[in-house]
C-alpha positions as CSV (number, residue, x, y, z in Angstrom):
1,X,-158.4,48.2,151.2
2,X,-156.9,45.9,148.6
3,X,-159.4,43.2,147.4
4,X,-158.4,39.6,147.8
5,X,-160.0,37.3,145.2
6,X,-160.2,33.5,145.1
7,X,-160.8,30.9,142.4
8,X,-161.0,27.2,142.6
9,X,-157.2,26.8,142.6
10,X,-155.9,30.4,143.1
11,X,-155.6,33.2,145.5
12,X,-155.3,36.7,144.0
13,X,-153.8,39.0,146.6
14,X,-151.9,42.2,147.1
15,X,-148.2,42.1,146.2
16,X,-145.9,43.0,149.0
17,X,-142.2,43.8,149.2
18,X,-141.7,40.4,150.7
19,X,-142.7,39.0,147.3
20,X,-139.8,40.6,145.5
21,X,-137.9,37.4,145.0
22,X,-140.8,35.7,143.3
23,X,-141.5,38.8,141.2
24,X,-137.8,38.9,140.2
25,X,-138.0,35.2,139.2
26,X,-140.9,36.0,136.8
27,X,-139.5,39.2,135.3
28,X,-135.9,38.0,135.1
29,X,-137.0,35.3,132.7
30,X,-136.5,36.2,129.0
31,X,-139.5,34.0,128.0
32,X,-141.8,36.1,130.2
33,X,-140.5,39.5,129.0
34,X,-140.2,38.5,125.4
35,X,-143.6,40.1,124.5
36,X,-143.9,42.5,127.5
37,X,-142.4,45.8,126.4
38,X,-140.1,45.8,129.4
39,X,-136.5,44.8,129.7
40,X,-135.7,41.6,131.5
41,X,-134.8,42.3,135.1
42,X,-131.2,41.7,136.2
43,X,-131.4,43.0,139.8
44,X,-133.7,42.3,142.7
45,X,-134.1,46.1,143.2
46,X,-136.0,46.2,139.9
47,X,-138.6,43.8,141.3
48,X,-138.9,46.0,144.5
49,X,-139.5,49.0,142.3
50,X,-142.2,47.4,140.2
51,X,-143.9,46.3,143.4
52,X,-143.9,49.9,144.6
53,X,-145.2,51.0,141.3
54,X,-148.1,48.5,141.5
55,X,-148.9,49.9,145.0
56,X,-148.8,53.5,143.9
57,X,-150.9,52.8,140.8
58,X,-153.6,51.2,143.1
59,X,-153.5,54.1,145.6
60,X,-153.9,56.6,142.8
61,X,-156.7,54.6,141.1
62,X,-154.7,54.1,137.9
63,X,-154.4,50.4,138.1
64,X,-154.7,47.3,140.3
65,X,-152.3,44.3,140.2
66,X,-152.8,41.1,142.1
67,X,-150.2,38.5,142.8
68,X,-151.2,35.0,141.6
69,X,-150.7,32.3,144.3
70,X,-151.6,28.7,144.2
71,X,-154.0,27.8,147.0
72,X,-152.1,26.1,149.8
73,X,-148.7,27.0,148.5
74,X,-146.9,30.2,149.6
75,X,-145.2,32.3,146.9
76,X,-146.3,34.0,143.7
77,X,-146.3,32.4,140.3
78,X,-147.1,35.7,138.5
79,X,-149.3,38.7,138.5
80,X,-152.5,39.9,136.8
81,X,-154.4,43.1,136.9
82,X,-155.6,46.2,135.2
83,X,-153.5,49.0,133.8
84,X,-154.5,52.4,132.5
85,X,-157.6,52.3,134.7
86,X,-159.9,55.2,134.1
87,X,-162.7,55.2,136.6
88,X,-164.2,58.3,134.9
89,X,-164.5,56.5,131.6
90,X,-165.1,53.0,133.2
91,X,-162.3,51.3,131.3
92,X,-159.0,49.5,131.9
93,X,-156.5,47.3,130.2
94,X,-155.7,43.8,131.4
95,X,-152.2,42.6,131.8
96,X,-150.6,39.4,133.2
97,X,-147.5,37.4,133.3
98,X,-146.8,33.9,134.8
99,X,-143.5,32.1,135.3
100,X,-143.0,29.5,132.5
101,X,-143.0,26.6,135.1
102,X,-146.7,27.3,135.5
103,X,-147.7,27.8,131.8
104,X,-150.3,25.6,130.2
105,X,-152.1,24.6,133.4
106,X,-155.0,27.1,132.9
107,X,-153.9,29.3,135.8
108,X,-153.9,32.5,133.7
109,X,-157.3,31.8,132.2
110,X,-158.7,31.1,135.7
111,X,-157.3,34.3,137.1
112,X,-158.4,36.3,134.0
113,X,-162.0,35.1,134.3
114,X,-162.0,36.2,138.0
115,X,-160.6,39.7,137.5
116,X,-162.8,40.3,134.4
117,X,-165.8,39.5,136.6
118,X,-164.5,41.7,139.4
119,X,-163.8,44.5,136.9
120,X,-167.3,44.5,135.5
121,X,-169.2,43.9,138.8
122,X,-167.1,45.7,141.4
123,X,-165.1,48.3,139.5
124,X,-168.1,49.1,137.3
125,X,-166.1,48.9,134.1
126,X,-167.9,48.9,130.8
127,X,-164.8,48.1,128.7
128,X,-161.8,45.9,129.4
129,X,-159.1,46.1,126.8
130,X,-155.8,44.3,126.1
131,X,-152.8,45.1,123.9
132,X,-150.9,42.1,122.7
133,X,-147.8,41.6,120.5
134,X,-148.9,39.9,117.2
135,X,-146.2,37.3,117.8
136,X,-147.6,36.3,121.3
137,X,-149.8,33.5,120.1
138,X,-150.5,32.1,123.6
139,X,-151.9,35.4,124.8
140,X,-153.8,36.1,121.6
141,X,-155.5,32.7,121.9
142,X,-156.2,33.1,125.6
143,X,-158.0,36.4,125.1
144,X,-160.1,35.0,122.2
145,X,-161.1,32.0,124.3
146,X,-162.1,34.4,127.1
147,X,-164.5,36.2,124.8
148,X,-162.3,39.2,124.0
149,X,-162.7,40.5,120.4
150,X,-160.0,41.7,118.1
151,X,-160.6,45.4,117.4
152,X,-157.6,46.1,115.2
153,X,-153.9,46.3,114.8
154,X,-151.7,49.1,116.0
155,X,-148.5,49.6,114.0
156,X,-145.2,50.1,115.8
157,X,-147.0,50.5,119.1
158,X,-144.6,48.9,121.5
159,X,-140.9,48.5,121.8
160,X,-139.0,45.4,122.9
161,X,-135.3,45.2,122.8
162,X,-135.1,48.5,120.8
163,X,-137.4,47.1,118.1
164,X,-140.9,48.4,117.3
165,X,-143.6,45.8,117.3
166,X,-147.2,45.8,116.0
167,X,-149.9,44.8,118.5
168,X,-153.5,43.6,118.4
169,X,-156.0,45.6,120.4
170,X,-158.6,43.4,122.1
171,X,-161.7,44.3,124.1
172,X,-164.3,42.8,126.2
173,X,-167.3,45.1,126.2
174,X,-169.7,46.2,127.8
175,X,-171.3,45.6,131.2
176,X,-174.7,45.2,129.5
177,X,-173.3,42.5,127.3
178,X,-171.3,40.9,130.1
179,X,-173.8,38.2,131.1
180,X,-174.2,37.2,127.5
181,X,-170.4,36.7,127.0
182,X,-169.5,34.9,130.3
């Protein structure tokens, strides 16, 4: 059963095929995909495929991706979740994207706080990582404000528009330190 989470202003819920139009609006925006390592969508079918990939990843316990919805307003403004989930090693990497119309309102921070809590408490993770393009200042700052630590830089780690980019590896560790950090 897919977990539904709530914050003060948000509902984090399962992404369904009916959400394809909103997912397309997010991933078809060059500003969103600029630091994503994924080509900007140009067909609705691409959104449908990514929704199916999110569902498969959850079923196979490789990841979990929530749709971000404002309370009282139907429709997704973005997604957030865990990639590269390894239950055996109690780790996962966080990823998120929000439509630019909803940037700088604290929604991503609010959602991230909730899923980090869920990851440590319910998924029993001991490490939550993140990989961020060096140029993605907003995401780098968000993770630092959330108590993630820079672990290092990975050279030519991700491609965007056929160009290799360096990334920063972040982590929020460990369950036994979790209460000290939050």
